[in-house]
All heavy atoms as an XYZ file, in Angstrom:
938
protein
N      94.370    134.374    114.893
C      95.662    134.301    115.511
C      96.646    135.246    114.808
O      97.405    135.935    115.464
C      96.163    132.861    115.479
C      97.463    132.687    116.204
S      97.899    130.990    116.541
C      98.695    130.536    115.032
N      96.633    135.262    113.480
C      97.539    136.165    112.767
C      97.237    137.618    113.098
O      98.149    138.430    113.250
C      97.441    135.936    111.261
C      98.026    134.630    110.741
C      97.787    134.502    109.245
C      99.500    134.531    111.042
N      95.954    137.936    113.210
C      95.561    139.310    113.547
C      96.160    139.720    114.889
O      96.646    140.846    115.035
C      94.042    139.435    113.579
C      93.564    140.757    114.085
N      93.733    141.924    113.379
C      92.951    141.107    115.228
C      93.225    142.937    114.062
N      92.755    142.461    115.194
N      96.133    138.804    115.854
C      96.703    139.096    117.174
C      98.204    139.321    117.096
O      98.791    139.950    117.965
C      96.380    137.967    118.159
C      94.900    137.817    118.439
C      94.274    139.072    119.015
O      94.922    139.738    119.854
O      93.146    139.401    118.629
N      98.835    138.802    116.037
C     100.277    138.973    115.850
C     100.569    140.186    114.962
O     101.700    140.397    114.540
C     100.858    137.707    115.225
C     100.738    136.491    116.134
S     101.063    134.904    115.331
C     102.670    135.133    114.662
N      99.505    140.954    114.619
C      99.694    142.172    113.843
C      99.526    141.997    112.335
O      99.818    142.913    111.580
N      99.051    140.847    111.892
C      98.870    140.573    110.463
C      97.377    140.602    110.134
O      96.626    139.705    110.503
C      99.467    139.197    110.122
C      99.431    138.892    108.638
O      98.676    139.552    107.892
O     100.148    137.960    108.219
N      96.944    141.634    109.428
C      95.530    141.809    109.094
C      95.170    141.297    107.693
O      94.115    141.638    107.165
C      95.152    143.291    109.195
C      95.221    143.795    110.623
O      95.180    142.964    111.550
O      95.320    145.016    110.813
N      96.002    140.477    107.112
C      95.792    140.002    105.744
C      94.432    139.364    105.548
O      93.804    139.533    104.503
C      96.893    138.973    105.372
O      98.155    139.603    105.512
C      96.719    138.460    103.965
N      93.939    138.635    106.538
C      92.728    137.849    106.346
C      91.473    138.472    106.947
O      90.431    137.824    107.010
C      92.939    136.430    106.894
C      94.060    135.726    106.176
C      95.314    135.623    106.753
C      93.866    135.205    104.909
C      96.359    134.998    106.088
C      94.899    134.581    104.232
C      96.139    134.476    104.823
N      91.564    139.734    107.359
C      90.364    140.422    107.844
C      89.437    140.685    106.664
O      89.853    141.215    105.639
C      90.727    141.739    108.518
C      91.440    141.642    109.859
C      91.693    143.034    110.416
C      90.629    140.827    110.848
N      88.172    140.303    106.828
C      87.227    140.474    105.713
C      86.036    141.353    106.062
O      85.237    141.681    105.198
C      86.729    139.111    105.189
C      86.011    138.324    106.282
C      87.885    138.331    104.608
C      85.342    137.061    105.780
N      85.898    141.730    107.306
C      84.775    142.577    107.675
C      84.506    142.493    109.164
O      85.298    141.958    109.926
N      83.357    143.012    109.537
C      82.932    143.027    110.929
C      81.710    142.129    111.063
O      80.716    142.324    110.366
C      82.586    144.460    111.351
C      82.250    144.578    112.818
O      81.522    143.707    113.354
O      82.707    145.551    113.440
N      81.781    141.172    111.958
C      80.698    140.203    112.117
C      79.382    140.877    112.536
O      78.306    140.361    112.263
C      81.106    139.087    113.118
C      81.179    139.619    114.537
C      80.187    137.899    113.024
N      79.471    142.029    113.151
C      78.260    142.719    113.600
C      77.624    143.576    112.518
O      76.422    143.830    112.554
C      78.586    143.572    114.830
C      78.961    142.764    116.064
C      79.374    143.669    117.225
N      80.576    144.440    116.904
C      81.810    144.090    117.233
N      82.013    142.988    117.904
N      82.838    144.829    116.915
N      78.414    144.052    111.561
C      77.855    144.998    110.593
C      77.919    144.539    109.140
O      77.162    145.034    108.311
C      78.588    146.358    110.697
O      79.985    146.159    110.458
C      78.385    146.976    112.081
N      78.780    143.622    108.821
C      78.921    143.174    107.430
C      77.823    142.174    107.078
O      77.409    141.364    107.909
C      80.281    142.493    107.221
O      81.317    143.395    107.488
N      77.376    142.238    105.845
C      76.377    141.275    105.386
C      77.082    140.014    104.895
O      78.280    140.024    104.591
C      75.540    141.844    104.224
O      76.397    142.023    103.087
C      74.882    143.160    104.605
N      76.326    138.947    104.812
C      76.868    137.686    104.318
C      77.421    137.878    102.909
O      78.506    137.423    102.590
C      75.772    136.616    104.329
C      76.239    135.286    103.812
C      76.984    134.433    104.613
C      75.926    134.877    102.520
C      77.416    133.209    104.154
C      76.368    133.656    102.044
C      77.104    132.818    102.868
O      77.526    131.614    102.382
N      76.675    138.577    102.077
C      77.100    138.825    100.693
C      78.421    139.595    100.649
O      79.308    139.288     99.864
C      76.016    139.568     99.923
C      76.352    139.810     98.465
C      75.225    140.503     97.722
N      74.035    139.704     97.636
C      73.801    138.765     96.702
N      74.712    138.526     95.794
N      72.689    138.092     96.696
N      78.556    140.600    101.517
C      79.808    141.360    101.569
C      80.982    140.477    101.986
O      82.064    140.551    101.394
C      79.684    142.523    102.559
C      78.785    143.639    102.118
C      78.483    144.632    103.221
O      78.688    144.318    104.411
O      78.030    145.744    102.887
N      80.763    139.630    102.974
C      81.833    138.763    103.458
C      82.233    137.725    102.414
O      83.413    137.539    102.134
C      81.413    138.062    104.754
C      81.142    138.977    105.951
C      80.588    138.178    107.115
C      82.386    139.738    106.348
N      81.252    137.062    101.828
C      81.538    136.000    100.862
C      82.057    136.541     99.534
O      82.761    135.850     98.813
C      80.296    135.137    100.610
C      79.865    134.328    101.817
S      81.153    133.211    102.426
C      81.770    134.070    103.846
N      81.750    137.793     99.226
C      82.228    138.406     97.993
C      83.529    139.173     98.163
O      84.055    139.731     97.202
N      84.056    139.185     99.365
C      85.279    139.928     99.660
C      86.445    139.373     98.835
O      86.560    138.168     98.623
C      85.582    139.824    101.155
C      86.594    140.799    101.641
N      87.940    140.616    101.474
C      86.447    141.986    102.291
C      88.593    141.632    102.011
N      87.704    142.478    102.515
N      87.295    140.247     98.372
C      88.447    139.832     97.556
C      89.307    138.781     98.261
O      89.834    137.864     97.624
C      89.318    141.034     97.197
C      88.676    141.940     96.156
O      87.708    141.493     95.496
O      89.145    143.076     96.000
N      89.459    138.902     99.567
C      90.268    137.943    100.317
C      89.643    136.556    100.284
O      90.334    135.553    100.100
C      90.452    138.408    101.782
O      91.091    139.675    101.769
C      91.267    137.421    102.588
N      88.331    136.477    100.446
C      87.638    135.189    100.407
C      87.772    134.563     99.021
O      88.041    133.365     98.890
C      86.148    135.348    100.795
C      85.378    134.054    100.596
C      86.035    135.824    102.242
N      87.615    135.378     98.006
C      87.740    134.863     96.635
C      89.166    134.364     96.372
O      89.373    133.305     95.774
C      87.328    135.939     95.651
C      85.840    136.300     95.774
C      85.516    137.603     95.098
N      85.914    137.589     93.712
C      85.101    137.782     92.696
N      83.829    137.998     92.922
N      85.549    137.779     91.472
N      90.169    135.093     96.838
C      91.561    134.678     96.655
C      91.850    133.395     97.423
O      92.554    132.507     96.918
C      92.507    135.797     97.117
N      91.303    133.260     98.620
C      91.501    132.041     99.410
C      90.875    130.832     98.723
O      91.441    129.735     98.755
C      90.897    132.209    100.810
C      91.609    133.231    101.656
S      93.213    132.675    102.201
C      92.734    131.555    103.460
N      89.717    131.031     98.099
C      89.074    129.931     97.379
C      89.948    129.460     96.224
O      90.125    128.255     96.004
C      87.699    130.361     96.874
N      90.534    130.382     95.500
C      91.423    130.020     94.392
C      92.695    129.368     94.921
O      93.146    128.336     94.412
C      91.758    131.256     93.526
C      92.815    130.924     92.492
C      90.502    131.777     92.851
N      93.273    129.935     95.980
C      94.523    129.410     96.536
C      94.338    128.027     97.168
O      95.281    127.254     97.261
C      95.092    130.378     97.571
N      93.122    127.713     97.578
C      92.831    126.410     98.189
C      92.567    125.324     97.157
O      92.519    124.146     97.501
C      91.602    126.520     99.102
O      91.841    127.421    100.140
N      92.382    125.711     95.924
C      92.078    124.762     94.855
C      93.375    124.102     94.374
O      94.236    124.754     93.806
C      91.381    125.503     93.710
C      91.030    124.605     92.559
O      91.388    123.436     92.515
N      90.314    125.161     91.608
N      93.498    122.811     94.577
C      94.727    122.113     94.190
C      94.983    122.184     92.695
O      96.127    122.144     92.255
C      94.665    120.652     94.636
C      94.691    120.422     96.137
C      94.554    118.937     96.445
C      95.946    120.973     96.752
N      93.930    122.289     91.891
C      94.112    122.395     90.442
C      94.715    123.732     90.036
O      95.168    123.901     88.913
C      92.790    122.174     89.712
C      92.325    120.730     89.800
O      93.189    119.835     89.918
O      91.105    120.492     89.766
N      94.707    124.698     90.964
C      95.290    126.007     90.678
C      96.732    126.107     91.173
O      97.387    127.108     90.945
C      94.442    127.106     91.333
N      97.201    125.071     91.848
C      98.561    125.068     92.370
C      99.483    124.336     91.391
O      99.303    123.136     91.162
C      98.607    124.346     93.723
C      97.903    125.071     94.836
C      98.686    126.264     95.324
O      99.854    126.449     95.015
N      98.024    127.104     96.096
N     100.451    125.018     90.813
C     101.328    124.370     89.821
C     102.000    123.100     90.332
O     102.125    122.123     89.605
C     102.371    125.436     89.505
C     101.746    126.723     89.900
C     100.798    126.414     91.025
N     102.422    123.095     91.582
C     103.097    121.916     92.125
C     102.121    120.796     92.494
O     102.535    119.663     92.700
C     103.915    122.282     93.366
C     105.117    123.151     93.026
O     105.576    123.093     91.874
O     105.577    123.891     93.908
N     100.850    121.105     92.586
C      99.863    120.122     93.042
C      99.048    119.507     91.901
O      98.559    118.391     92.037
C      98.892    120.770     94.025
S      99.668    121.425     95.510
N      98.895    120.217     90.820
C      97.962    119.801     89.778
C      98.267    118.400     89.246
O      97.351    117.635     88.951
C      97.882    120.852     88.646
C      99.164    120.899     87.836
C      96.686    120.591     87.747
N      99.511    118.019     89.157
C      99.874    116.690     88.655
C     100.485    115.796     89.731
O     101.092    114.773     89.416
C     100.865    116.817     87.488
C     100.218    117.477     86.289
O      99.090    117.163     85.932
N     100.919    118.414     85.682
N     100.326    116.161     90.980
C     100.943    115.422     92.084
C     100.191    114.120     92.351
O      98.953    114.083     92.365
C     100.937    116.284     93.344
S     101.698    115.473     94.768
N     100.927    113.065     92.582
C     100.366    111.757     92.896
C      99.514    111.794     94.153
O      98.530    111.072     94.264
C     101.511    110.741     93.093
O     102.281    110.705     91.898
C     101.003    109.374     93.442
N      99.873    112.641     95.094
C      99.185    112.699     96.374
C      97.910    113.549     96.331
O      97.167    113.584     97.303
C     100.122    113.277     97.436
C     101.382    112.472     97.645
C     102.539    112.758     96.929
C     101.411    111.442     98.560
C     103.698    112.024     97.128
C     102.567    110.699     98.765
C     103.709    110.995     98.051
O     104.842    110.267     98.252
N      97.655    114.220     95.254
C      96.569    115.201     95.191
C      95.212    114.694     95.682
O      94.536    115.401     96.414
C      96.426    115.777     93.781
C      95.428    116.922     93.750
C      94.928    117.235     92.367
O      94.687    116.329     91.588
N      94.764    118.503     92.081
N      94.784    113.479     95.326
C      93.452    113.053     95.787
C      93.324    112.949     97.304
O      92.222    112.899     97.830
C      93.285    111.675     95.147
C      94.243    111.637     94.015
C      95.393    112.505     94.423
N      94.425    112.906     98.007
C      94.404    112.699     99.448
C      94.931    113.905    100.211
O      95.274    113.794    101.387
C      95.273    111.475     99.797
C      94.985    110.301     98.907
C      95.837    109.979     97.863
C      93.832    109.549     99.085
C      95.557    108.910     97.026
C      93.542    108.489     98.245
C      94.408    108.172     97.223
O      94.129    107.130     96.382
N      95.045    115.034     99.558
C      95.747    116.171    100.136
C      94.901    117.440    100.093
O      93.792    117.456     99.571
C      97.055    116.376     99.350
S      98.268    117.335    100.264
N      95.468    118.483    100.603
C      94.872    119.804    100.568
C      95.951    120.824    100.859
O      97.037    120.474    101.312
N      95.669    122.065    100.582
C      96.636    123.120    100.880
C      96.039    124.063    101.911
O      94.826    124.173    102.039
C      97.053    123.913     99.616
C      97.805    123.038     98.655
C      95.854    124.534     98.929
N      96.891    124.738    102.635
C      96.467    125.695    103.642
C      97.053    127.058    103.280
O      98.226    127.325    103.562
C      96.936    125.263    105.027
S      96.421    126.409    106.319
N      96.249    127.918    102.635
C      96.758    129.228    102.238
C      97.290    130.068    103.405
O      98.219    130.846    103.231
C      95.549    129.905    101.592
C      94.683    128.783    101.140
C      94.880    127.705    102.176
N      96.722    129.890    104.584
C      97.188    130.652    105.747
C      98.604    130.206    106.112
O      99.478    131.032    106.380
C      96.230    130.494    106.943
C      96.770    131.206    108.169
C      94.846    131.031    106.591
N      98.852    128.909    106.093
C     100.205    128.389    106.371
C     101.184    128.888    105.311
O     102.291    129.311    105.637
C     100.181    126.862    106.410
C     101.516    126.263    106.705
N     102.398    125.895    105.719
C     102.118    125.979    107.879
C     103.492    125.409    106.275
N     103.346    125.446    107.578
N     100.767    128.842    104.052
C     101.642    129.323    102.973
C     101.973    130.794    103.162
O     103.121    131.208    102.993
C     100.964    129.111    101.616
O     100.771    127.743    101.360
N     100.969    131.582    103.516
C     101.185    133.019    103.746
C     102.182    133.240    104.880
O     103.114    134.045    104.754
C      99.854    133.700    104.078
C      99.996    135.078    104.629
N     100.357    136.159    103.853
C      99.862    135.544    105.887
C     100.415    137.242    104.610
N     100.124    136.889    105.847
N     101.992    132.525    105.959
C     102.836    132.734    107.137
C     104.270    132.258    106.905
O     105.218    132.904    107.341
C     102.224    131.993    108.344
C     102.938    132.264    109.635
C     102.759    133.703    110.060
C     103.519    133.959    111.350
N     103.852    135.328    111.539
N     104.434    131.135    106.200
C     105.768    130.572    106.055
C     106.482    130.993    104.779
O     107.716    130.953    104.719
C     105.729    129.035    106.098
O     104.906    128.548    105.032
C     105.204    128.545    107.442
N     105.703    131.389    103.734
C     106.321    131.701    102.452
C     105.987    133.086    101.920
O     106.486    133.487    100.883
C     105.919    130.641    101.410
C     106.387    129.251    101.799
C     105.941    128.203    100.799
O     104.989    128.378    100.047
N     106.662    127.108    100.770
N     105.089    133.792    102.614
C     104.790    135.162    102.220
C     103.760    135.308    101.121
O     103.545    136.405    100.617
N     103.102    134.222    100.731
C     102.075    134.270     99.695
C     101.046    133.182     99.967
O     101.412    132.076    100.387
C     102.691    134.033     98.314
O     101.672    133.850     97.337
N      99.765    133.472     99.734
C      98.751    132.433     99.933
C      98.882    131.341     98.877
O      98.409    130.229     99.066
C      97.320    133.007     99.948
C      96.948    133.672     98.632
C      97.128    133.942    101.123
C      95.488    134.087     98.538
N      99.523    131.650     97.773
C      99.805    130.657     96.740
C     101.173    130.064     97.045
O     102.186    130.534     96.562
C      99.779    131.284     95.343
C      98.439    131.835     94.992
C      98.166    133.182     95.155
C      97.443    131.007     94.515
C      96.923    133.695     94.841
C      96.193    131.514     94.203
C      95.931    132.858     94.368
N     101.184    129.046     97.887
C     102.439    128.480     98.363
C     103.244    127.772     97.294
O     102.722    127.364     96.261
N     104.520    127.657     97.568
C     105.426    126.860     96.737
C     105.544    125.516     97.430
O     106.333    125.342     98.351
C     106.774    127.575     96.615
C     106.667    128.912     95.894
C     107.970    129.705     95.931
N     108.556    129.889     97.255
C     108.149    130.795     98.152
N     107.137    131.595     97.868
N     108.747    130.904     99.316
N     104.720    124.578     96.984
C     104.599    123.312     97.688
C     105.914    122.538     97.762
O     106.160    121.825     98.722
C     103.511    122.443     97.061
C     102.112    123.018     97.231
S     101.682    123.270     98.963
C     101.592    125.045     99.057
N     106.765    122.669     96.790
C     108.051    121.958     96.828
C     108.910    122.414     98.003
O     109.785    121.695     98.447
C     108.830    122.174     95.532
C     108.171    121.518     94.357
C     108.898    121.818     93.084
N     107.994    121.505     91.981
C     108.204    121.822     90.742
N     109.309    122.454     90.406
N     107.351    121.506     89.808
N     108.646    123.627     98.480
C     109.402    124.178     99.603
C     108.609    124.136    100.906
O     109.092    124.593    101.934
C     109.788    125.625     99.300
C     110.606    125.784     98.043
C     110.722    127.241     97.622
O     110.538    128.136     98.465
O     111.005    127.480     96.437
N     107.414    123.595    100.879
C     106.524    123.624    102.032
C     106.793    122.469    102.990
O     106.756    121.299    102.605
C     105.068    123.551    101.569
O     104.198    123.372    102.673
N     107.024    122.801    104.254
C     107.199    121.761    105.265
C     105.892    121.008    105.487
O     105.906    119.800    105.728
C     107.668    122.370    106.598
O     106.754    123.396    106.996
C     109.059    122.959    106.473
N     104.774    121.699    105.381
C     103.469    121.052    105.550
C     103.248    120.010    104.462
O     102.785    118.901    104.737
C     102.362    122.105    105.530
C     100.985    121.677    105.986
C     101.014    121.196    107.426
C     100.002    122.829    105.848
N     103.601    120.340    103.246
C     103.487    119.406    102.127
C     104.371    118.184    102.372
O     103.954    117.040    102.178
C     103.866    120.094    100.821
S     103.775    119.029     99.369
N     105.579    118.398    102.809
C     106.505    117.286    103.073
C     105.956    116.359    104.156
O     106.045    115.133    104.032
C     107.875    117.824    103.471
N     105.383    116.928    105.198
C     104.804    116.123    106.272
C     103.627    115.311    105.743
O     103.502    114.114    106.010
C     104.385    117.013    107.463
C     103.520    116.251    108.448
C     105.609    117.581    108.160
N     102.729    115.956    104.981
C     101.563    115.248    104.430
C     101.991    114.101    103.519
O     101.421    113.010    103.570
C     100.653    116.211    103.680
C      99.877    117.100    104.593
N      99.058    118.102    104.143
C      99.794    117.150    105.935
C      98.508    118.729    105.161
N      98.943    118.163    106.258
N     102.990    114.330    102.690
C     103.482    113.262    101.818
C     104.072    112.118    102.638
O     103.863    110.946    102.325
C     104.529    113.800    100.847
C     103.944    114.637     99.730
C     105.051    115.149     98.818
C     104.506    115.980     97.689
N     105.574    116.494     96.824
N     104.800    112.450    103.689
C     105.375    111.429    104.556
C     104.308    110.590    105.237
O     104.419    109.361    105.318
N     103.270    111.237    105.723
C     102.163    110.519    106.357
C     101.495    109.588    105.352
O     101.208    108.423    105.651
C     101.141    111.505    106.961
C     101.749    112.222    108.172
C      99.848    110.791    107.339
C     100.931    113.398    108.674
N     101.248    110.108    104.151
C     100.600    109.280    103.131
C     101.491    108.112    102.710
O     100.998    106.986    102.526
C     100.215    110.142    101.934
C      99.090    111.109    102.281
C      98.743    112.004    101.134
O      98.424    111.533    100.057
N      98.799    113.311    101.363
N     102.778    108.343    102.568
C     103.697    107.244    102.247
C     103.622    106.155    103.314
O     103.557    104.962    103.008
C     105.140    107.738    102.138
C     105.415    108.490    100.851
O     104.610    108.379     99.900
O     106.441    109.199    100.791
N     103.629    106.579    104.565
C     103.561    105.633    105.678
C     102.261    104.827    105.629
O     102.269    103.599    105.750
C     103.690    106.368    107.010
C     103.538    105.467    108.208
C     104.586    104.655    108.619
C     102.347    105.425    108.909
C     104.442    103.811    109.714
C     102.195    104.596    110.005
C     103.240    103.781    110.404
O     103.085    102.957    111.475
N     101.128    105.525    105.459
C      99.837    104.829    105.434
C      99.732    103.863    104.258
O      99.257    102.732    104.409
C      98.688    105.843    105.397
C      98.468    106.623    106.688
C      97.408    107.699    106.484
C      98.070    105.693    107.826
N     100.175    104.284    103.079
C     100.107    103.400    101.920
C     101.052    102.207    102.086
O     100.730    101.096    101.651
C     100.376    104.156    100.619
C      99.189    104.933    100.166
C      99.245    106.323    100.084
C      98.006    104.310     99.824
C      98.141    107.052     99.672
C      96.891    105.024     99.409
C      96.961    106.395     99.338
N     102.178    102.419    102.725
C     103.092    101.314    102.996
C     102.431    100.303    103.931
O     102.516     99.092    103.719
C     104.372    101.860    103.628
C     105.433    100.815    103.886
C     106.681    101.442    104.491
O     107.232    102.383    103.888
O     107.080    100.990    105.576
N     101.742    100.819    104.945
C     101.044     99.942    105.882
C      99.886     99.222    105.203
O      99.610     98.061    105.500
C     100.520    100.740    107.086
C     101.584    101.395    107.943
C     102.642    100.444    108.483
N     102.140     99.392    109.305
C     102.238     99.308    110.624
N     102.838    100.279    111.286
N     101.755     98.283    111.268
N      99.204     99.905    104.275
C      98.083     99.283    103.556
C      98.537     98.105    102.704
O      97.798     97.133    102.532
C      97.403    100.316    102.641
C      96.383    101.224    103.287
C      95.991    102.333    102.320
C      95.157    100.447    103.717
N      99.726     98.196    102.157
C     100.215     97.131    101.279
C     100.851     95.987    102.056
O     101.182     94.957    101.468
C     101.247     97.671    100.262
O     102.348     98.234    100.973
C     100.618     98.700     99.356
N     100.996     96.150    103.370
C     101.596     95.107    104.197
C     100.615     93.975    104.457
O      99.450     93.993    104.050
N     101.083     92.978    105.168
C     100.288     91.786    105.446
C      99.798     91.725    106.887
O      99.380     90.671    107.349
C     101.139     90.542    105.170
C     100.634     89.754    103.989
O      99.589     90.124    103.445
O     101.308     88.780    103.620
N      99.861     92.822    107.589
C      99.517     92.841    109.003
C      97.999     92.936    109.182
O      97.378     93.953    108.861
C     100.204     94.035    109.680
C     100.102     94.009    111.188
O      99.183     93.375    111.731
O     100.979     94.637    111.826
N      97.397     91.879    109.698
C      95.939     91.825    109.862
C      95.447     92.879    110.849
O      94.370     93.456    110.663
C      95.519     90.436    110.319
N      96.222     93.140    111.893
C      95.818     94.131    112.892
C      95.757     95.536    112.265
O      94.821     96.292    112.504
C      96.779     94.111    114.081
C      96.339     95.021    115.212
C      97.194     94.762    116.441
C      96.846     95.689    117.569
N      95.678     95.293    118.320
N      96.748     95.874    111.453
C      96.761     97.169    110.761
C      95.574     97.255    109.809
O      94.878     98.275    109.754
C      98.092     97.387    110.011
C      98.004     98.588    109.091
C      99.232     97.556    110.995
N      95.318     96.190    109.075
C      94.181     96.170    108.140
C      92.868     96.389    108.883
O      91.993     97.115    108.413
C      94.163     94.859    107.371
N      92.738     95.776    110.057
C      91.517     95.940    110.858
C      91.351     97.391    111.314
O      90.271     97.968    111.244
C      91.572     95.017    112.072
C      90.368     95.158    112.982
C      90.540     94.402    114.292
O      91.393     93.498    114.363
O      89.819     94.750    115.239
N      92.441     98.000    111.770
C      92.394     99.397    112.224
C      92.018    100.318    111.065
O      91.133    101.166    111.198
C      93.747     99.820    112.837
C      93.972     99.092    114.160
C      93.818    101.332    113.039
C      95.379     99.223    114.708
N      92.673    100.162    109.934
C      92.383    101.019    108.786
C      90.969    100.791    108.277
O      90.302    101.728    107.821
C      93.418    100.800    107.685
C      94.849    101.217    108.056
C      95.822    100.850    106.948
C      94.927    102.691    108.375
N      90.470     99.566    108.373
C      89.082     99.281    107.983
C      88.110    100.025    108.896
O      87.124    100.584    108.431
C      88.817     97.769    108.042
C      87.406     97.379    107.650
C      87.099     97.660    106.192
O      87.953     97.511    105.341
N      85.888     98.068    105.910
N      88.411    100.064    110.187
C      87.545    100.800    111.127
C      87.520    102.287    110.793
O      86.509    102.956    110.978
C      88.016    100.576    112.555
C      87.631     99.221    113.104
C      87.704     99.156    114.630
N      88.834     99.857    115.207
C      89.866     99.276    115.801
N      89.922     97.961    115.880
N      90.842     99.990    116.321
N      88.646    102.837    110.333
C      88.693    104.256    109.971
C      87.747    104.576    108.836
O      87.263    105.701    108.712
C      90.100    104.645    109.537
C      91.121    104.736    110.617
C      90.964    104.466    111.941
C      92.470    105.133    110.442
N      92.149    104.659    112.604
C      93.096    105.071    111.706
C      93.225    105.531    109.354
C      94.428    105.395    111.903
C      94.552    105.853    109.548
C      95.146    105.789    110.805
N      87.508    103.611    107.963
C      86.713    103.878    106.761
C      85.292    103.356    106.856
O      84.551    103.407    105.887
C      87.389    103.252    105.527
O      87.470    101.835    105.714
C      88.769    103.836    105.303
N      84.907    102.853    108.013
C      83.564    102.302    108.188
C      82.634    103.378    108.721
O      82.916    104.004    109.743
C      83.596    101.107    109.171
O      84.478    100.117    108.651
C      82.220    100.516    109.344
N      81.534    103.577    108.031
C      80.531    104.547    108.486
C      79.707    103.893    109.590
O      79.143    102.817    109.404
C      79.639    104.975    107.334
N      79.667    104.520    110.744
C      78.928    103.985    111.881
C      77.913    105.010    112.368
O      78.042    106.206    112.136
C      79.887    103.642    113.019
C      80.795    102.464    112.729
C      81.693    102.125    113.906
N      82.781    103.049    114.174
C      83.864    103.200    113.406
N      83.987    102.528    112.299
N      84.803    104.051    113.732
N      76.927    104.504    113.066
C      75.914    105.368    113.667
C      76.586    106.301    114.672
O      77.394    105.873    115.494
C      74.864    104.512    114.375
C      73.812    105.363    115.058
O      73.311    106.301    114.406
O      73.513    105.095    116.237
N      76.291    107.571    114.574
C      76.903    108.555    115.476
C      75.855    109.342    116.263
O      76.139    110.405    116.801
C      77.786    109.512    114.680
C      78.941    108.805    113.989
C      79.781    109.788    113.225
N      80.710    109.151    112.330
C      81.896    108.644    112.680
N      82.262    108.698    113.913
N      82.678    108.091    111.789
N      74.641    108.812    116.306
C      73.588    109.544    116.991
C      73.859    109.678    118.485
O      73.313    110.570    119.144
C      72.222    108.857    116.788
O      72.312    107.477    117.194
C      71.799    108.927    115.326
N      74.706    108.815    119.046
C      75.032    108.920    120.467
C      75.826    110.195    120.782
O      75.953    110.587    121.930
C      75.800    107.680    120.961
C      77.083    107.429    120.232
N      77.131    106.837    118.997
C      78.361    107.711    120.573
C      78.386    106.746    118.602
N      79.174    107.270    119.542
N      76.341    110.876    119.742
C      77.046    112.139    119.945
C      76.091    113.341    119.992
O      76.462    114.418    120.419
C      78.064    112.389    118.833
C      79.261    111.482    118.886
C      79.499    110.580    117.876
C      80.139    111.526    119.958
C      80.603    109.749    117.910
C      81.243    110.697    120.015
C      81.484    109.795    118.993
N      74.870    113.154    119.509
C      73.910    114.251    119.427
C      73.367    114.551    120.824
O      72.897    113.661    121.524
C      72.743    113.898    118.462
C      71.722    115.013    118.428
C      73.286    113.612    117.084
N      73.434    115.807    121.205
C      72.929    116.212    122.512
C      71.584    116.880    122.335
O      71.381    117.679    121.417
C      73.896    117.189    123.181
C      75.238    116.561    123.459
C      76.184    117.558    124.107
O      75.817    118.675    124.438
N      77.424    117.133    124.287
N      70.684    116.556    123.204
C      69.350    117.147    123.175
C      69.434    118.523    123.801
O      69.969    118.702    124.888
C      68.340    116.268    123.947
C      66.964    116.916    123.952
C      68.293    114.875    123.362
N      68.928    119.516    123.070
C      68.954    120.887    123.571
C      67.903    121.071    124.651
O      66.781    120.571    124.539
C      68.699    121.869    122.435
S      69.980    121.860    121.182
N      68.284    121.790    125.676
C      67.310    122.112    126.734
C      66.345    123.143    126.182
O      66.721    124.106    125.547
C      68.033    122.656    127.956
N      65.096    122.926    126.398
C      64.198    123.919    125.832
C      62.861    123.774    126.247
O      61.886    123.672    126.537
């Protein structure tokens, strides 16, 4: 999407001619891996929300001009914290219906009914 808007920052090669090694070893891929690591983000490393969060280097680049975002100024970070505050508030409540819903979210269920048989 950024490329279509004239931003080639995240171009790493050509899918038809580049090798896997070239793509995965590209400087951009390596920088994205570092920028995605919460332990490498000064605002995230000691954040209470860290175990339940993640960063989006593409969003940081688009909104702040750097893949290493300033999380204190990030609208995405503020939204994620708000969502987590809401969920934790609901978890500590006494509402049985909410507890049942949240329990369903964390229950591992059989998903084989989603698997489609390939024609062949």
